[in-house]
N, C-alpha and C positions, 0 to 999 in steps of 0.2 A: 317458287315453286320446284324445279329441277331439282335444286341443291337439297330440299328438303326431300323430295322424294329418293332420290339417290342415298343419301345419307341413312333414312328408315329402310329401303330394300337393301343396300348392302348388310346392315344388320341382321336381320331378317334372315337375307342367303348365308351368312355365315353362321348361325345358329343352326339353322336348316341343312345347310351340306356337313356344317359338324355332325349332325343328327345322322346323316346320309352314310354317312363314312364310319360312322362307328356302327349302322347296321353291316355293312360289309365286313368290316373288322369280327364282328363277332358271326356272320354267317361264314366266314371261312374258318372258323374254327370248329364246325361244325364237321363230326366223324360218321360217313353213312353204317347205319344199322347194318349188322350182320347175322344170320339165325343159322346158328351150327346147330348140329343134330342132336346135339345133347339136350338144347333147348326146346327140342319137337316131341319130346317125350311123353309127355304127358298134356294131350289135347284139352282144351277147355272147351265146353258144351257154348257154343255161341247163339242169342237170338239176333239175327240179323232184321231191323224193321225198317220201312220202305215206304212213306207216305207219300200217296198219289193221289194227283187231282186232276181228273183230263189228260193224261198222259198215255192215250191208248196208242200213239205212234210210236212212242219209246221203253213202254215198261217191259216187254219181250225181251231187249236186247238187253235193258239191266238184269232182269232177272235168270237170264241166259249164262250171262257173265259173272255171276253169283253163284249160280249151279256148275260152273266149269272151275270151280275150285281145287286146288291139290291139297287139299284138307278131309278124313273121315266124312263120308256125308251124313251119317249117323252122328254125328257133333255139332250140327249146326242146322238152325231152321231158319225158313225165312217167313215174314211175320208181314204181309203187304197190307196196310190201312186204306181202303178207298174216302177218299176226304168227299162225298158226294157228288162223285163225277157225273157227268151230263152225256157222256161219251160211253164205248163200250171198254173202258179201262178192266172194270170187275170184272167182265165177263173172260176177257183175255186172262186173266191172272185166274181165276177159276178152271180155263182149260187147260193152264199148265200144271194146276194141283191135282188134277186128274192123274197127270203122267209123274208127277214129281211129288211124294210125299212131304218133302220138307217145306212146300210151299203152302201156305195157311192164306187166306182172305178174313179179313175184317172188316165189316162194314160201318164206319162211323156212325151212321145215320140211323144205325140199330139202338143207340145210345144218347145222340145228341139230335137237336136239333139246329138244323139249316141258319145261321142269320141272327142268332142268340147270345152270341159270345165272338172274340177276335181270334184267339189261339188257339186256330186250326192245327196247326201243326205239333204243337205241343200235347194238346188234347189226343190226335191220333198217337202220337208217342208214347203219352202214359198211358191210353187203353193198350195198344199193345206189350208194353212192359208187363200189366197186370195180366194179362195171358201168356205170357213168355215161358219158357222151361230153361233158359239158360240162365248161367250165374253172371254172365258177360252179355251187355249191350253192344252191338253194332248198328249204326247208323249209317245210312247213305239217302241218296235222292231217284226218285223214278225215272230221270232222264241221263244217268250215271253210267258209266262202264267199269267195273272193277277188275283189279289184276287178278290172275290166277294164283300168284302167293298173298294175296290179300288176308284172310284169315291165321294162314301159318304164320306171317310175320309179326301181326297182333298176337299171337298164342307165343310165341317166342320173347316176343318184350315182355308180354306178363310175366313169363318165368324168369327172364333176367334182371327185370327190375322192380317189379311187385309193386307196381303202380294201380292205382283205383281209375284214371282217366288217361287214355292215349288221342291227343290229337296226331292226325298224319294230314300228306299234301295232297291237293287237288289242283286241276287244270283245267283251263278250257282247252277244247278243241278247236281247230283250226277252221271256218269255212268258206276261207279266201277272200270275204268279204272286207272293206275298209273297217268297218263298225266290228266286224270280228277281229281285224288284229289289233284293232284300239284295244277291244276288250283282254285280249289276250295279255297284251304287255300290260294294261293296267292290273290285271290278275295276278299277273306273274311277281308283281311289286309288293302286293298284298302276299301272298306266298312266300316271298323270300323274308318279309316284316316278321312274319309269325314265326318262320325259322329262327331268324337272327333273335330275336326277342327271348326266345325258350335258350339259346345258347348264352344268353347273358344273363339267366337266372328267372327270367318272369315270363311267365303264360299269361300274354295279352290277348292274341286272336286265335281263332280255330275255324275249320266250317263244318257244317252237320251233315256235307256230304262225303265225310270221311273221317267218323269218330268211332273210338269205341270206350265204355266206362263199366265198371262193376256195378253191376245191380243194385247191390247190398248199399252200394256207396252213394247210389241214386236215391233211395229209400231213406238213408242215413241224412242228407240233406234236406230231405221233404220234396226230393223231385223239383217241379216248377213253382211249387210254392211260392208266392212274392214276388215271380216276375208271369205269373200267369195271365196276367190282365195287357201284356203285351204281345202285339201280333207276331216280332220276330224275337231273336233271343236264345232260342232253344237250343242254339250250340257255346257263343260266348260267354252269354249270363249265366249258362249251367256251369261251365266252366270255371268262372269266377266264383261262385258257389262253393263247388270242390277244393279251389283253392284255398279261400278261408277255411273250410272245415279239416283239410288233408294236408295242407302246407305242400311240400316239394313232392309228395306223392305223384305229380302230373307228369306225364312223358311226350314226348315229339318223336314220331316214328319215322327219321330220316333215312329215306330209304327209296330209290327210283324206282324199285320193283313193287313199292306202295302208292305209286301215285292213281288217284280215283279220277276221270277222263268225264267232264261234263260239257253240256253245251253251251255257247256265249246267245245271249240274247238275240233273237231272228230280227231286231230293230232297233233302232235310237230309244223309241218314247218304249218299250219294254226295259232297253236297259238303265233308261233314268230311273225309272219305277223300280228298279232292282237296287240301284244304289241307296235311291233315297229310303226304303226298308231298313236298308244293311245303316243308315245313316241315323235312323230313327231311335236306335238302342243306345247311341250315344254317350245320352246324357243321364242313363242308369248305371254307367260305369262308375263303382267308387273308388277304383284305384284311381290316385291323383295324378301318378308318374302319365297313365292312360290318357287322362283329359288335357295334360299339358303339353303332350304329343302332337294330339288331334288339333289343338288350337292353334300350335305352329303354321302346322302343315296347312290348315285354313287360312290362317290371316297372310303366308305367303303365297298362297295362291289368290287370297281376294286383292293382296298388293298389284300383283302382276294384271290382275283382272281388272283393277280400277287404271292402274296405269295404260293399258291399251285403251280404255274407253276415253281418258283424257288424252291418250294422243292425237287422236282424232280432233278435237280441239285446241292441241298444244303440241303441233310438230315435233316441237325441239325436245320432247322430252320423249320420244320415240326411242333415240339411241340407246340412252338408257334403260328403256323397257327392255330391249334385246340384249343388252348386256347382263342384266339380272335372269332375264330366260334363259341363257347360256352357260349362267353358273349353276341354274338348276338342272339343265340340261346335261352337263356335264357331271356332277356330283350323283344323278340318278342313274345314269348309263355305267358309271364307276361301279353302284354297287349292283346292277342287274347283268353284269356281264358272267360275275361266277352262280347267280341264281340261274341265267338262260342255259349254264354249262349242267347243272345239276336236272333241268328239264330238257334237257336237247333243245334247244331254241334259239339258239344263238344266232341264227341268222335274220330273225325278226326283229332285230336290235337293229337295223337299219330303217326301219321305219318308226324309231321311236324319237328323232329330231322332228318329224313331220306330226307327229301325235300331241306335241305339247300344248297348241293355243287350244286344243280340243278337250285336251284334261283340264287345262286351268279355269275353263268355263264350267266344264261337267262340274269338279270338284265342288265350285263354289257353290252352285244352283244346287246339288245334292244336298251339301250340305246345311245350307239356308232350309229347302223345303222339308229335311230330315226332319228338324227341329220345331217349323211351324209350319210347315203343307201338311197333305195327303198324299195318297198315294194308291194305286190300284196294283194287286198283285191275285194271282188265279180267278181274275173274273169278281175279286171284291175289293172295294174301295173302302181303305183304313186313314182313319184319322190320324 
């Protein structure tokens, strides 16, 4: 048994490590985006869309960060879509709207009934787009803090590259908890892969907390039509529709001055539900390359998970499991070093080896339940 486990494990480890080191190579090829003055001469009018459900504690900080933009105040609007909140989210937005004319509140319940569909966030974004004045749409989440040069950099990239879709970096803030550090490191790897894939010539991932796309392009691909039955996918599945329609007119805003900060999940339960939600859209990816990568990642972690369980009954197997975990850790640390440097989070890599058992277990569970289970999100249960 030990021999077969080691043979299969080494094959998977070699394939996985090779992929991770390719990601490192691709990530290191990226050059930070620089916005020179010539790219800022013609400001685009942006419609910033912020879907919000029960975000009373964080919505004001989010909106204030958008209002602090170093961008002409008459060249953007902020459309907050209240998604059936049961707290005073709407009241706080309305209070800000009195002071700042750029802020507008839209209530989803004025157009839809709660409980009769799944894709609330997509409905919120579509509704806001239908009422927007901008030629470009920018999306973020109500628990996010955006940087002061956010819109300015989007504008510069539009002028420089003439894209129809722009993905940009997102990072978790650090709440100091073990679960928060774990999420920070896990999310850092996802953001690193997002950037590396772009460098390799393939847009495979993005995050709706920091996106911009042409309103005309959104309408040309039919908006969320075809994916509007899914609770998730307002970001990546839309990006894949854009990619099919417009080819290489997708960009990635690789700039430390464009990083949007968001909060990690407050506890392990909500974190797992978040990751199950993310994993639930995997089977709808049409790109076979993405599916092969996801399968390799899942099989690698499932093999190690099975090895840890089997070691309880066959102790002789444990040294082989430790060896394979060590190979995985070494490869991932090699990749994360330049990524952590970009996000200025290198000191947190000291915790990375300690996180491996938790990462292996959660990857297997979230991947399985994303395909066959259900999850709760914003107090709604999704099958």
